[in-house]
C-alpha positions as CSV (number, residue, x, y, z in Angstrom):
1,M,-34.1,-11.1,-17.0
2,I,-37.6,-12.3,-16.2
3,K,-38.4,-12.6,-12.5
4,L,-41.0,-15.2,-11.7
5,K,-42.6,-13.0,-9.1
6,D,-43.6,-10.5,-11.8
7,I,-45.5,-13.0,-13.9
8,L,-47.5,-14.9,-11.3
9,N,-51.3,-14.7,-11.5
10,E,-53.5,-15.5,-8.5
11,A,-56.9,-16.0,-10.1
12,S,-58.9,-19.3,-10.0
13,L,-56.2,-21.7,-8.8
14,P,-56.6,-25.4,-8.4
15,T,-56.0,-26.6,-4.8
16,K,-54.3,-29.7,-3.3
17,I,-56.4,-32.1,-1.2
18,G,-55.6,-32.0,2.5
19,F,-56.6,-30.8,5.9
20,G,-57.2,-27.2,6.6
21,K,-57.1,-24.5,3.9
22,G,-56.1,-26.0,0.5
23,K,-52.8,-25.0,-1.0
24,P,-52.7,-24.1,-4.7
25,D,-51.6,-27.0,-6.9
26,F,-50.0,-25.3,-9.8
27,K,-48.2,-28.4,-11.2
28,H,-51.5,-30.1,-12.0
29,G,-53.1,-26.8,-12.8
30,F,-50.8,-25.9,-15.7
31,I,-51.2,-29.4,-17.2
32,K,-55.0,-28.9,-17.1
33,E,-54.7,-25.5,-18.7
34,F,-52.3,-26.9,-21.3
35,F,-54.6,-29.8,-22.2
36,E,-57.4,-27.4,-22.5
37,F,-55.3,-25.6,-25.2
38,F,-53.8,-28.6,-26.9
39,Y,-54.5,-32.3,-26.4
40,L,-53.9,-35.3,-28.7
41,P,-56.4,-38.1,-27.9
42,G,-55.2,-41.7,-28.3
43,G,-52.7,-41.6,-31.2
44,S,-54.8,-39.4,-33.5
45,G,-53.0,-36.8,-35.6
46,Q,-55.6,-34.1,-34.9
47,P,-55.4,-32.1,-31.7
48,I,-58.5,-31.0,-29.8
49,G,-59.0,-27.9,-27.6
50,N,-58.7,-24.2,-28.0
51,F,-55.8,-24.5,-30.5
52,K,-57.9,-26.4,-33.0
53,E,-60.8,-24.1,-32.7
54,M,-58.6,-21.0,-33.2
55,A,-56.6,-22.6,-36.0
56,D,-59.8,-23.7,-37.8
57,G,-61.2,-20.2,-37.6
58,V,-58.0,-18.5,-38.8
59,H,-57.6,-21.0,-41.6
60,D,-61.2,-20.6,-42.8
61,R,-60.8,-16.8,-43.1
62,A,-57.7,-17.3,-45.4
63,Y,-55.5,-14.7,-43.8
64,G,-52.4,-16.4,-45.1
65,L,-51.2,-17.2,-41.5
66,D,-51.0,-21.0,-41.9
67,D,-47.2,-21.0,-41.4
68,M,-47.6,-19.2,-38.0
69,L,-50.3,-21.7,-37.0
70,G,-47.9,-24.5,-37.9
71,E,-45.3,-22.9,-35.6
72,I,-47.7,-22.7,-32.8
73,G,-48.8,-26.3,-33.4
74,S,-45.2,-27.6,-33.4
75,K,-44.4,-25.6,-30.2
76,A,-47.5,-27.0,-28.5
77,Q,-46.5,-30.5,-29.7
78,E,-43.1,-30.1,-28.2
79,I,-44.5,-29.1,-24.8
80,Y,-47.0,-32.0,-25.1
81,D,-44.1,-34.4,-25.6
82,Y,-42.4,-33.1,-22.5
83,L,-45.6,-33.7,-20.4
84,Q,-45.8,-37.4,-21.3
85,P,-45.7,-39.7,-18.3
86,P,-42.2,-40.7,-17.1
87,G,-40.9,-43.8,-18.8
88,G,-42.5,-43.0,-22.1
89,E,-39.5,-41.2,-23.7
90,E,-36.1,-40.1,-22.5
91,H,-37.0,-36.4,-22.6
92,S,-40.2,-36.5,-20.5
93,Y,-40.1,-34.9,-17.1
94,D,-41.5,-35.9,-13.7
95,L,-43.4,-33.0,-12.2
96,H,-42.4,-34.0,-8.7
97,Q,-38.7,-33.2,-9.6
98,M,-39.3,-29.5,-10.3
99,T,-36.6,-27.6,-8.4
100,Q,-37.2,-23.9,-9.3
101,K,-39.5,-22.3,-6.8
102,G,-42.5,-20.6,-8.4
103,S,-42.0,-22.1,-11.9
104,A,-45.2,-24.1,-11.9
105,Q,-47.2,-21.0,-10.9
106,A,-45.5,-19.0,-13.7
107,I,-46.3,-21.7,-16.3
108,Y,-49.9,-21.9,-15.1
109,S,-50.2,-18.1,-15.5
110,Y,-48.8,-18.3,-19.1
111,M,-51.1,-21.2,-20.1
112,K,-54.1,-19.5,-18.6
113,N,-53.3,-16.4,-20.7
114,V,-52.7,-18.5,-23.8
115,N,-56.2,-20.0,-23.5
116,K,-57.7,-16.5,-23.0
117,L,-55.9,-15.2,-26.1
118,A,-56.8,-18.2,-28.2
119,K,-60.5,-17.8,-27.3
120,T,-60.3,-14.1,-28.1
121,I,-58.8,-14.8,-31.5
122,E,-61.3,-17.5,-32.2
123,N,-64.3,-15.3,-31.3
124,S,-63.0,-12.3,-33.3
125,V,-62.4,-14.5,-36.4
126,K,-65.7,-16.4,-36.3
127,R,-67.9,-13.3,-35.8
128,G,-68.0,-12.8,-39.5
129,G,-65.3,-10.3,-40.4
130,A,-64.7,-8.3,-37.2
131,A,-60.9,-9.0,-37.1
132,E,-58.3,-7.6,-39.3
133,G,-55.4,-9.8,-40.6
134,S,-52.8,-7.7,-38.8
135,K,-54.6,-8.0,-35.5
136,V,-54.9,-11.7,-35.8
137,K,-51.2,-12.0,-36.7
138,Q,-50.3,-10.0,-33.6
139,G,-52.5,-12.2,-31.4
140,L,-50.9,-15.4,-32.9
141,K,-47.4,-13.9,-32.2
142,G,-48.6,-13.4,-28.6
143,V,-49.7,-17.0,-28.3
144,L,-46.4,-18.2,-29.8
145,G,-44.4,-16.0,-27.4
146,M,-46.2,-17.2,-24.3
147,L,-45.8,-20.9,-25.3
148,E,-42.1,-20.3,-25.8
149,K,-41.7,-18.7,-22.4
150,A,-43.7,-21.4,-20.7
151,K,-41.5,-24.1,-22.4
152,N,-38.3,-22.3,-21.4
153,I,-39.4,-22.0,-17.8
154,F,-40.6,-25.6,-17.7
155,T,-37.4,-27.1,-19.2
156,S,-35.1,-25.0,-16.9
157,S,-37.0,-26.0,-13.8
158,F,-35.4,-29.5,-13.6
159,G,-32.0,-30.5,-12.4
160,P,-30.1,-30.0,-9.2
161,P,-31.1,-27.0,-7.1
162,K,-28.6,-24.2,-6.7
163,K,-26.4,-24.4,-3.6
164,R,-26.7,-21.2,-1.6
165,R,-23.7,-19.9,0.2
166,R,-23.9,-18.3,3.6
167,I,-22.4,-15.0,4.2
168,G,-20.8,-14.4,7.5
169,F,-18.9,-16.4,10.2
170,K,-19.4,-20.1,10.8
171,F,-19.7,-20.9,14.5
């Protein structure tokens, strides 16, 4: 069982606008991080961002990992569809209705790590032969696993919150 406290990362967090010390705004932060990884501008079929740069580099090197890149692309497309504004489709979510405490922070942490790993894969592939095929495959598995975890936390964070029972006497 994954505890959200174990996967939270406190580095370079976006903050909410307000008086006093700004509070971290993870809901908008993970969307920013996700769109840095995968974004589809105005109806085009080609995504832009770290995913495209990484996929182009891996594809150009002909490692034979195009199927894995397709899995990552379809997983990112699925998350992108969830993040569409409310009213667009029946399965889009409103970020203000997230009920699981700490979920936005965990998703932010995963997406930040996905971006780092995608940049690492891109740099190792484009340097002119520095990366082995097995290491690139391992990195792509890591990206796919983190996207899957982020999607699972995101989709499980909506719905009615759990009712907590009190232990003891009622006065």
